[in-house]
N, C-alpha and C positions, 0 to 999 in steps of 0.2 A: 840606222837603215836596216842592219841585219835583224835587229829586234822587231822592227816594223814588218819586215818580210815574213819572219816566222809567225808573227801574230796574224797577218793577213792570210797566210797559208792555213793556219789553224781554224780561222773563221770560215774560210771556204770549205774546209773539210767538214765542219759542223753543219753548214748549210746543205752540203751534198748529202750528208747522212740523214738530215731531217727530211729532205725531199724523198730520198730512197725509202725511209721509214713510212712517210705519208703515202707514197705510191704503193707500198706493200700492204697497207691496211686493207682488210677485206671490205668490199663494197656491197651495199645492199643490192639484191637482185632487182633488175629492171626489165620488164617484159616489153613486147612490141606495142605499137599503137593499135588499139582495137576500137572499132565502132560497131554498135549494134542498133539497128533500126527495127522496132517492133510494130508490126501492123496487126489488124484485128480480124478475127472471126471468119477465116476462109479455109475451106478444105483444099487438100492438094489438087483434087480433080478440078475444082473451080478456078484455082489460081494458075495452075500449070497445064490445064487441059487445052485442047485445040480451039475452043471458043472463048478463051479467057480474054477479057478486055485489058489485061495488064500487058500490053504489047512491049513497052520499054523493058519491063522486068524479064519477059520471055525472050525477046528478040535481041536485046542488047546485053543485059546483065548475065543471063544464063550462059551464053556463049563465052563470056569473059571469065567465068568462075567455075565452081563445082556445085552441082545441084544435089542437095541431100533429099533423096526421094523417100526416105524413111525417118522423117523428123516428126515427133509427136508432142502434143501438149500433155500436161500433167493433171489438168482438172477443168472444171467449168464453174462459173462463167469466166470472167476475166481476171479479177484480182488475185485469185489463188495461183494462177499461172505466173504472174509477175512476181509474186512473193517467192515462188519456187526458184525463179531465175537468179535471184540475188541473195537468197538465204538458205535454200535447201529445205525450207519448211513445207510440209504437206498441208493440204487444205483443212480448214475447220468450217463448221456450218456458217459462220458469218462471212469469211472470205469467199466461200462458195456462193454466197448471196450478194457479192460485190460490196459488202459493208455499207448498206444504206445509211446507217448511223456510224459515225467515226468513234467507235468505242474502244476503251482500253481492253487488252487481252486479259481475261480472268483465268488464273491458274490455281488449281487446288493445292499445289506444292510450292508456291512462292516463286514460280518461274524456273525451277530447276529443270534441266533437260534430261530426257531419257537416254538409254544407251545408244540410240540412233541420232542423237542431237536434236530431238524434237521437243518443242515446248508442249506440255500437256494443258489443255484447256480450250477456251473459245474466245474469240474476239478479233479485233482489227489491228490495234497498235501494239506490237510485241514488246515485252519488257527488255530491259538492258541486257539480260542474260542471253538474248538471241542476237547474234552478230550477223552482219551482212558482208557482202563482198566489199562494199565501200569502207567498212570498218577495217577489214583485212588490209586493204590497200593503204589506208591511212597509217596503219601500224607498220607497214613496210616502206613508207616514204614514197609510194607510187601515186602519181597524180590521177585524179578521176573527176568526172562530172556527169550529171544527168541533165539532159537538155529537153525541156518540156514545152511544146508549142502552146501558146496562148496562156501559159502560167503567169506571165508578166512579173508578179512579185516573187522573188526567189523563195524557195522552200514553202510555197503556198499550200496550205491544207486546211480542212475544216477545224474548228475548235473541238477539243476533246469532248467526247460524249454528247455531241450534237449531230443533227441530221446533216448529211453530206449534200450541199447545194450544188455540187458539180456533176451530179448524176445525169443531168440532161443538158445538152448544148444550148447556149443562148447566143443571140446575134452579137458578134464581136467577142465572144468568150466561149470557146469550145474546148477548154481544158477539162480533163477528167482526172481527179485525184487518184482514182482507182487504177489508172494506167501509169501512175508514178510510184513505183514500189518503195522508194526510199523514204517516203513520208509515213510509212507504216511501221517504223521502228523507233523506239525511244532512244536507242543508241545514236541515232542521227538527229532527230528533231529536238532532242533536249539540249543539244549544242547549237543554239540558234545561229550564231555567227558561222560555225562550220557548215551547217546545213545551207545557209544562204550563199556560201562560197562554192558549194559543190552541186547544189540542185537549183538550176537556173533556167531562165526562158531560152527557147531555141534561138532567139535572135542573137545570142552571144556566140553561137557556133561559128559564124563567118569570121568574126574577129579572131577567135581562138585558132582557127585553121590557117591563118595568114603566115604564121611563123612556127617552125618546128618546136621551139622552146616554149611557146604558148599553148601548144596542143596537149591536152591531157593524154596520158597513156591509155586510159579506158574511158569511153564515151558511150552513154546509154541514151538513145534518142527515141522520144515518143511524139509522134504527130498529134494534132488535135483530133476531135471526134469525127471530123469529116475526112481529113487527110490520111487517117490511119485505116480507113475503109469501114469504120464501125457504122456510121449513119448513111442512109441512102433513101431519099435525097437529104441534103443538109439544110440547116437553118439559114445559110447564106445563099441558097438556091444552087449550089454546086451539086453535081450528080452523086458524089460520095461513092461508097463501095470501092471496088478495085480500080475504077476509072480515076477517082481522085487520089487514091493511094499511089497509083502508077505515076500520076503527075507530080506528086510529092517526091517520089524517087528520082524522076527526071530532073527536078530542080536541085536536089541536095546531093545525090550520089556524085555527080561531076565535081561539086565543090570539095567533097571528101577525097575522092580519088585523085584530084588535081593538087591536093595540098602537099607541102614538103614532107610532112610526117608520114602520109600514106606512101608516097614514093620511096621513102627510106625503108620502112619496115611495117607497113600497114596491113591490117586485116579488117574487112568489112563484112558483117553478117546481116542479111536481110531476112527477116523471119516473121512469123505470126504467133499470136498468143495461144490460140485454140482453133479447132475446126468447127465452124458454124456457130451461129448465135444461139441455137436451140440445143441444149445439152443432149436431149434424147436422140439427136440425129447422128452423132458420132462420138463414141466413147472408146475408140481404138486406143491401144497403148503399146508400149514396148518395154524392153529392158528390165523385165521383172519388177515393174513399178510397185512399191508397197502401198498399202492403203493409208498408213499413218495412224496414229493413236486417237485422232479426234473425230474422224468421220469414216463410215464404212466403205463408201465408194467415192474416190476422188472425182470421177467424172459424173457423179450424181446418178446417172442411169447405167454406169459401167465403171471400169477401172481407170480409164484415162481421158485425155482431152482431145483425142482424135488425131488424124494424120493431116499435117499442114504442108510439110516440105520447107526448105530453106535454101538460100544461096550464099556462098562464101566467096568473096573476091580478095585477091592479093596478087600484086605483081611479083612478089618475092617467094611466096610459100605455096601458092596454088597453081595447079596446071589448068589452064583455061579450057573450057569446053568438056569437062569431065563430069562423071556422075558417080555418086556413092549410094549404095543400097545398104550400108551399115545402119542399124537402128540407133537413133539418138533421141533424147528428150530434153526437157529444160534442166533436169538434174545433170545430165551429161554436159550441157552447155556451161553450167556453173562450174562443174569439175574441170572443164577445159580452161576457163578463165583462171581458175585457181592454179592449175598446172603452168599456165603461161607466165604467171607472176610469182610462182614459187611459194604459195601459201597453202595452208592446210584445207581440207575439204569440210564444208559445213553441211550439217543435216544429211539429207539423202544424197547429196553429192558425194558423200563418203560411203555410199552403199557398196557392199562387197560385190565385185565383179562388174561394176558399172564402168563403161569405157568413156574416156574423153575423146575428142576428135583425134583420129590417127592419121596414118599415111594415106588413107583413102581421101582425106581432105587436104592435108598438108603434104602433098606429093613431092614438092620441091625442097622440103626441109621443114622441120617442126620448129616454130618459134618457141623459145624457152626463156625463162628468167635468166638474165645474164648481167 
């Protein structure tokens, strides 16, 4: 019996030691739950001005969050802005033209990056040497998804080096590949199974929101060509523009903010890709935005993608009904995401002096990787 007692005590000691050792192991950083809804082609004055048809955005969401009155795009038309948001890559002539043909990026130096993390060359689908926020999150064990309305088939994109047949909306199919930045990187699309698990149709979002454990830490949401405000009127006879975008927000924002994950540690950003559909109308910029090595003017007629504004919601980190006049752009946004999840800065998100969202936005405490 004494031998048995000694053996049992030794076993319990070993178990306790193993538990203590396991608990003491460093854990990978995990950031907050973040959702980004990206809308299309509206200036700050149009969206947040006194005659704006976006009444839900202005009368419900702005009073609940912080309004960023100095938030700027990084280029024109659409695709180059989306590329900037997830990779820090500056525009090139084809992304400035929304990649009418889904071509490989052609680089004169085999895809090597310059000192600012920029790929030199021209094209649409970047080589594996160019990483995205999705790749960074994969490497850190942080869950993420892109939710694309009307995409239907996960990871849907045109065949390489063919014409993009999603440039115009069709009845029953208003998905636009150019508003889905993740399918413009070989680092994502070459892993078909991984891409299909991460880049999915919007219809999956409701199920994923139901339980905290099923909700990705990072969610990038793109409405279809009507509900993002791009088309007006739409092929399904909806009004489009800010009216349909506002209706989309009224449907989906309560689902997000009512979810267990948002109530726990959620941040929701409602934003636009650029100001106006005509690049000559607004090329305002901020934050010492560089031109990049591949095109002289990111905004085609000027340096930037115009002033759009954005709204940030959070029960835990944002003081409701506040305003920020700090200048931010899409590179600042990417830098903010990277800081939240404890990963390095890609491309121009690593620009010297660039600021991520500060206490002007996260007034109640800055969410950090933990």
